[in-house]
N, C-alpha and C positions, 0 to 999 in steps of 0.2 A: 309437385311430384315428390313422392316419398322414397323413391329408389327401390320400391318393392313391386313385384309383378302385379298388375291390376287385373289380369285375367289369366285363365289357363293358356290362352294363345300366346300371351306375352311371355309366360314362363317357357313355353316351347321355343320362342324366339331367342330368349336368353341362353337356353341350352345349346341351340345351334350356333350362336355367337361364341360361346365358350369353347365348343368343339373346334371352331375355326381358329381362335386365338391360342388355345392351349391343347393342341391335339394329343401331345404325349401324355399329359396329365389325364385327359379324358380317356385315352387308351388304357391307362392303368386303373381307372375307376372300376369299382365292382369286382366281379370274379375274374380270375385269370382266364386267358383264352382256352387253355386245356386243363381239365380237372386233374388234381393230384392223384386220384384213384386210377384214372386212365394211364397216367405216366408210371405209377408204381407197379402196374400190372406188367410192365416190360421186364421187371426183375425176375418174373417167373420163367423167362426164357433162358436164363443163365444155364441151368441144368447141366446134364452130362452128355448131351448130344455131341456129335462130331461138329467141327468148325463150320463145315458147309451147311449143315442143317440149321445151326445156330444163326448164321448170317442170313439164310433165306427167311427164317422165322422172324428175325429182328427187322429185316427189310420190309416184310409184309405188314408187320405190326406198325412200323414207322409210317409206311405209306397210308395205312388205314387212319392213323391218328391225324396225319397231315391233311388227308382228304376231308375228314370230319371237321378239322379246323377251318379249312377253306369254305366249306358249306355253311358252317355256323357264322363265320364272318360275313359271308355274302348275305345271309338272312338278316344279320344286324344292320348291314349297309342298306338293305332295302327298307328297313324300318326307320330310316332317317339318320343313320350315322354319316358323318362326313368322311370323305375319301382319305383324309390324313389320319383319321382315327382308325380306319380299316387298315392302312399301312402300318400304323403303330402297333395295333393289336396283332397283326400278322407277324411283325418282328418279335413281339413279346412271346408269342406262341412258338415261333421257331427257336427262340432262346431256350424256352422250356423244353422243347423236344430235343434239341441238341444236348442240353445238360443231362437229360434223362438217358439218352443214348450213350453218352460218354460214361455215365455212372454204371450202366449195364456192362459196357465193354470193359471198364476198369474192374468190375466185380469178377469178370470171367478171365481176363488176361493181365490184370494189373500186377500180379506177382512176377510175371515174366518180363515186365517192363513194357511200356507203351508210350508212344509220342503221337500227338495229334498236331499236325501242322496245317495252318490255314494261310494261304498266300493270296495277296491281292493289294491293289493300290489304296483301297478304302476298307473300312470295316464292313460295309455291305458286300463288297466283292470278296472279302475274306470269308464271311459267313456263307456266301453262295458257294464258294469253292469247297468249303468244309462240308456243306450239305451235299454237294455233288459227290464228293469223295466218300462220304458215309453211305449214301444211297446207292453207290455203284459197287458195293462190296460183293 
């Protein structure tokens, strides 16, 4: 035994094994879950509109990005990704989206001062609360 895959099928088995053993690393492999072009487009919403129109536009854009993220991850999962990789990539995508949303909000309201508070017993609960707070603007 050489330690190398002997066939394309064994290479696939090694990939599935790696996904199971190192789901977070596998989740980070390749491209990020949400493209930077898509996230940077959020900055066009900063504009001079009133706050209500800004919040509505930002919410609609965030929901669209999140929906696309979920659809893309579901397609990856159906192509043979492990469930742990799906969860990891969803978490990375949500981190990307929250970072972009905070950047846009800071660009619009940062001079006036802004605090974002996430409350929860765990990091996951904190991010969920943060997402819920942002999406209910």
